[in-house]
C-alpha positions as CSV (number, residue, x, y, z in Angstrom):
1,M,11.6,23.7,51.0
2,N,14.3,22.4,48.6
3,D,11.9,20.1,46.9
4,I,9.2,22.8,46.5
5,A,9.0,24.5,43.1
6,I,5.9,26.7,43.8
7,K,4.4,27.8,47.1
8,L,1.4,30.2,47.6
9,E,0.5,31.5,51.0
10,N,-2.9,33.1,51.6
11,I,-3.1,34.7,48.1
12,T,-6.0,37.1,47.5
13,V,-6.4,39.1,44.3
14,R,-9.0,41.9,44.6
15,F,-10.3,44.1,41.7
16,R,-12.3,47.3,41.9
17,I,-15.3,47.4,39.6
18,P,-17.1,50.7,38.9
19,H,-20.9,50.6,39.3
20,E,-21.3,52.8,36.2
21,K,-19.4,52.7,32.9
22,I,-16.9,55.5,32.3
23,P,-16.0,55.3,28.6
24,T,-12.7,57.3,28.6
25,F,-9.9,58.3,30.9
26,Q,-10.6,61.9,30.1
27,E,-14.1,61.7,31.5
28,Y,-12.8,59.9,34.6
29,A,-10.2,62.7,35.1
30,I,-12.9,65.4,34.7
31,R,-15.1,63.6,37.3
32,W,-12.1,63.4,39.6
33,L,-11.2,67.1,39.2
34,K,-14.8,68.1,39.8
35,R,-14.9,65.9,42.9
36,H,-17.7,63.8,41.4
37,S,-17.4,60.4,43.2
38,V,-17.2,57.2,41.3
39,N,-18.8,54.3,43.2
40,Y,-16.9,51.0,43.2
41,S,-17.5,47.5,44.5
42,D,-14.7,45.0,45.3
43,F,-14.5,41.7,43.5
44,N,-12.1,38.9,44.8
45,A,-10.8,36.9,41.8
46,L,-8.9,34.8,44.3
47,N,-9.7,34.2,47.9
48,N,-7.0,33.1,50.4
49,I,-5.4,30.5,48.1
50,S,-2.6,28.4,49.7
51,F,-0.9,25.3,48.2
52,S,2.6,23.9,47.4
53,I,3.7,22.1,44.3
54,K,6.9,19.9,44.4
55,K,9.5,20.0,41.7
56,G,8.7,17.7,38.8
57,Q,4.9,17.6,39.4
58,T,2.4,18.3,36.7
59,F,-0.7,20.1,37.9
60,G,-3.9,20.8,36.0
61,I,-6.1,23.7,37.0
62,I,-9.8,23.3,36.2
63,G,-13.0,25.2,37.0
64,S,-15.9,27.1,35.3
65,N,-15.4,30.4,33.5
66,G,-14.6,33.1,36.0
67,A,-13.4,30.7,38.6
68,G,-10.0,32.4,38.8
69,K,-7.8,30.0,36.8
70,S,-6.1,32.5,34.5
71,T,-5.7,35.0,37.4
72,L,-4.0,32.2,39.4
73,L,-1.5,31.5,36.6
74,K,-0.8,35.3,36.2
75,V,0.0,35.5,39.9
76,I,2.4,32.5,39.8
77,S,4.0,34.0,36.6
78,R,4.3,37.3,38.4
79,V,2.4,39.1,35.7
80,I,0.1,40.6,38.4
81,R,0.8,41.1,42.1
82,P,-1.6,39.7,44.7
83,T,-3.5,42.1,46.9
84,Q,-2.5,39.9,49.9
85,G,-0.3,36.9,50.4
86,R,3.1,35.7,49.1
87,V,4.4,33.7,46.2
88,F,7.6,31.6,46.2
89,L,9.0,30.3,42.9
90,R,12.1,28.4,42.3
91,G,13.8,28.3,38.9
92,R,13.2,29.9,35.5
93,I,9.6,30.1,34.5
94,A,8.2,30.0,30.9
95,P,4.7,31.4,30.9
96,L,2.3,30.8,28.0
97,L,-0.7,32.8,29.2
98,E,-2.2,34.6,26.2
99,L,-2.0,34.4,22.5
100,G,0.5,36.9,21.2
101,A,1.6,38.1,24.6
102,G,4.9,39.9,24.1
103,F,4.6,40.0,20.3
104,D,4.7,43.1,18.1
105,Y,2.1,42.4,15.4
106,E,3.8,44.8,13.0
107,M,7.1,42.9,13.1
108,T,7.7,39.7,11.3
109,G,7.6,36.3,12.9
110,R,11.4,36.1,12.8
111,E,11.8,39.5,14.4
112,N,9.3,38.4,17.1
113,I,11.3,35.3,17.9
114,F,14.2,37.6,19.0
115,L,11.8,40.0,20.8
116,N,10.0,37.2,22.7
117,G,13.2,35.4,23.4
118,A,14.6,38.6,25.0
119,V,11.5,39.0,27.2
120,L,12.0,35.4,28.3
121,G,15.6,36.2,29.3
122,F,17.5,34.6,26.3
123,S,20.4,36.3,24.7
124,R,20.4,37.3,21.1
125,K,23.3,35.0,20.4
126,H,21.4,32.1,21.9
127,I,18.3,32.8,19.8
128,A,20.3,33.2,16.6
129,S,21.9,29.8,17.2
130,R,18.4,28.2,17.8
131,I,16.2,30.1,15.4
132,E,16.0,27.5,12.7
133,K,14.9,24.8,15.1
134,I,12.3,27.2,16.7
135,V,10.9,28.0,13.2
136,E,10.9,24.3,12.3
137,F,9.0,23.3,15.5
138,S,6.4,26.0,14.9
139,G,5.7,24.7,11.5
140,I,5.2,28.1,9.9
141,E,8.4,28.3,7.9
142,E,6.5,29.7,4.9
143,F,5.3,32.7,6.8
144,I,8.2,33.4,9.2
145,D,9.2,36.6,7.4
146,A,5.6,38.0,7.1
147,P,4.2,40.4,9.7
148,V,2.5,38.7,12.7
149,R,-0.7,40.7,12.0
150,T,-1.2,38.4,9.0
151,Y,-1.1,35.3,11.2
152,S,-4.0,33.3,12.4
153,S,-4.4,32.8,16.2
154,G,-3.2,29.3,15.8
155,M,0.0,30.4,14.1
156,V,0.7,33.0,16.8
157,A,0.2,30.3,19.5
158,R,2.5,27.9,17.7
159,L,5.2,30.5,17.4
160,G,4.9,31.5,21.0
161,F,5.0,28.0,22.2
162,A,8.0,27.2,20.1
163,V,10.0,30.1,21.5
164,A,9.0,29.6,25.2
165,T,9.7,25.9,25.2
166,D,12.9,25.8,23.1
167,V,14.9,25.4,26.3
168,Q,13.5,23.3,29.1
169,P,12.3,25.6,31.9
170,E,12.2,24.7,35.6
171,V,8.5,25.8,35.6
172,L,6.2,25.8,32.5
173,V,2.9,27.5,32.8
174,I,0.3,27.0,30.1
175,D,-3.2,28.7,29.8
176,E,-5.5,27.0,27.3
177,I,-2.9,27.3,24.5
178,L,-3.0,23.6,23.7
179,S,-6.6,24.0,22.4
180,V,-5.4,26.0,19.4
181,G,-3.6,24.8,16.2
182,D,-4.2,21.7,14.2
183,I,-4.2,18.2,15.6
184,D,-0.6,17.5,14.6
185,F,0.7,20.5,16.4
186,Q,-1.4,19.8,19.5
187,K,0.2,16.3,19.6
188,K,3.7,17.7,19.1
189,S,3.1,20.2,21.9
190,A,1.9,17.5,24.3
191,E,4.9,15.3,23.5
192,R,7.3,18.2,24.3
193,I,5.5,18.9,27.6
194,L,5.7,15.2,28.5
195,E,9.3,15.2,27.6
196,Y,10.0,18.1,29.9
197,Y,8.0,16.4,32.6
198,N,10.0,13.3,32.3
199,N,13.2,15.4,32.6
200,G,12.1,17.1,35.8
201,S,10.2,20.3,34.9
202,T,7.3,21.4,37.0
203,I,4.2,22.1,34.8
204,L,0.9,23.9,35.4
205,V,-1.8,23.6,32.7
206,V,-5.2,25.3,32.5
207,S,-7.6,23.5,30.2
208,H,-11.3,23.0,29.8
209,N,-10.6,19.6,28.2
210,P,-10.6,16.8,30.8
211,A,-8.9,14.5,28.3
212,S,-5.9,16.9,28.0
213,I,-5.7,17.2,31.8
214,R,-5.7,13.4,32.2
215,Q,-3.0,13.0,29.5
216,L,-0.7,15.7,30.9
217,C,-1.2,15.9,34.6
218,T,-0.7,13.8,37.7
219,H,-2.7,16.2,40.1
220,V,-5.5,18.7,39.7
221,I,-6.6,21.9,41.5
222,W,-10.3,22.6,41.1
223,L,-11.2,26.3,41.5
224,E,-14.7,27.7,42.1
225,H,-15.5,31.4,42.8
226,G,-11.8,32.1,43.5
227,C,-11.4,29.4,46.1
228,I,-9.9,25.9,46.0
229,K,-12.9,23.5,46.0
230,T,-10.6,20.5,46.1
231,M,-7.2,19.2,44.9
232,G,-5.7,15.8,44.5
233,P,-4.9,13.0,42.0
234,V,-6.0,13.6,38.5
235,D,-8.4,10.7,38.1
236,D,-10.3,11.4,41.4
237,I,-10.7,15.1,40.7
238,I,-11.6,14.8,37.0
239,N,-14.2,12.1,37.8
240,D,-15.9,14.4,40.4
241,Y,-15.6,17.4,38.1
242,S,-17.2,15.6,35.2
243,S,-20.0,14.1,37.3
244,P,-23.5,15.7,36.7
245,L,-23.8,16.0,40.5
246,S,-20.5,17.8,40.9
């Protein structure tokens, strides 16, 4: 187990979906008080997922929309708890799951660097000593003291990436964030990820871009309908995934 960074055992994530739309919590409460039943059906976003990733490996996660990719990353990042199963994680994790996650859009970019850094477990003193390098990497120096609500989605992603990857984490989790921003920033982000990989970080990447997966990853997990269809070396899995017969 000493060489394992991530291990999932029989992970299932189940959501309850109402059969009819209830527009407000107030209406839901009224129905509950009046004993009017609400009919639900169960939906398994993940079904009995088990795998291990060794320290220093770079895994891509691919699959069609709704296959469970983002849910899987959220389970690994401990953003959501699985309905069943166990997750083992070794080391500090830096999750980049959603644009603007952990940001206050009324605060400035500079203020959000301190806020997001605190969420990731960094001290204020550490962030203060690194803030100029974080701002420089993000490439938004001109706007750093403007409210984040004035930022484009690409600017938000660049700032979030710059904060989360300022210090090399043991585990880096990235959900489609490399598809935003300009070409130069995408290249700079990929170079930082490869640098961390070469220095021993374990990296998980979700992307719909097979070229990005080939560039960044050594192995791939292919999800379909919440299950692992197959997993293995990147070239083998991407070739099958990209085939018209796959």
